[in-house]
C-alpha positions as CSV (number, residue, x, y, z in Angstrom):
1,X,-18.0,6.5,6.7
2,X,-14.8,8.2,5.5
3,X,-12.2,5.9,3.9
4,X,-8.7,6.8,4.7
5,X,-6.4,6.6,1.7
6,X,-3.2,4.6,2.2
7,X,-1.4,5.0,-1.0
8,X,2.4,5.6,-0.6
9,X,2.3,9.3,-1.5
10,X,-0.4,10.0,1.1
11,X,1.6,7.9,3.6
12,X,5.0,9.5,2.8
13,X,4.4,12.8,1.1
14,X,8.0,14.0,1.9
15,X,9.3,11.0,-0.1
16,X,7.3,11.7,-3.3
17,X,10.3,12.1,-5.5
18,X,12.1,9.1,-4.1
19,X,9.0,7.0,-4.7
20,X,8.9,8.0,-8.3
21,X,12.7,7.4,-8.7
22,X,12.4,3.8,-7.3
23,X,9.2,3.0,-9.2
24,X,10.9,3.8,-12.5
25,X,14.4,2.5,-11.7
26,X,14.1,-0.5,-9.4
27,X,12.1,-3.5,-10.5
28,X,11.8,-5.1,-7.0
29,X,10.5,-1.8,-5.6
30,X,8.0,-1.6,-8.5
31,X,6.8,-5.1,-7.9
32,X,6.2,-4.4,-4.2
33,X,4.7,-1.0,-5.0
34,X,2.2,-2.5,-7.4
35,X,1.2,-5.2,-4.9
36,X,0.8,-2.6,-2.2
37,X,-1.3,-0.4,-4.5
38,X,-3.5,-3.4,-5.5
39,X,-3.9,-4.5,-2.0
40,X,-4.8,-1.0,-0.8
41,X,-7.5,-0.7,-3.4
42,X,-8.9,-4.1,-2.4
43,X,-8.9,-3.1,1.3
44,X,-10.7,0.2,0.5
45,X,-13.3,-1.8,-1.4
46,X,-13.8,-4.0,1.6
47,X,-14.0,-1.1,4.0
48,X,-16.8,0.6,1.9
49,X,-18.8,-2.6,2.1
50,X,-18.8,-3.0,-1.7
51,X,-17.2,-6.3,-1.2
52,X,-18.5,-8.5,1.6
53,X,-15.6,-10.4,3.3
54,X,-15.0,-11.9,6.7
55,X,-13.3,-9.7,9.2
56,X,-10.5,-12.2,9.3
57,X,-9.9,-11.8,5.6
58,X,-9.7,-8.0,5.9
59,X,-7.3,-8.2,8.9
60,X,-5.0,-10.5,6.9
61,X,-5.0,-8.1,4.0
62,X,-4.2,-5.1,6.3
63,X,-1.4,-7.0,8.0
64,X,0.1,-7.8,4.6
65,X,-0.2,-4.1,3.6
66,X,1.7,-3.1,6.8
67,X,4.4,-5.6,6.0
68,X,4.7,-4.2,2.4
69,X,4.7,-0.6,3.6
70,X,7.5,-1.4,6.0
71,X,9.6,-3.1,3.2
72,X,8.9,-0.2,0.9
73,X,9.8,2.4,3.5
74,X,13.1,0.7,4.2
75,X,13.9,0.9,0.5
76,X,12.9,4.5,0.4
77,X,15.1,5.7,3.1
78,X,18.1,3.5,2.3
């Protein structure tokens, strides 16, 4: 099974420079970015089967990631 990567640069390659700018200059963005990155790694681990979790747990994590991605995107395009 191929795991799709969801890091922000893969999600928004056209915003690479803006991501870097906000990561280094906006503490709130950095906090959300770090949470998104950590959550994405955890979800990828769940998807590979390396960490056995209930489907519900994985779904909750994915919903949180979508919420974070939406917040981050709004900051990126503001």
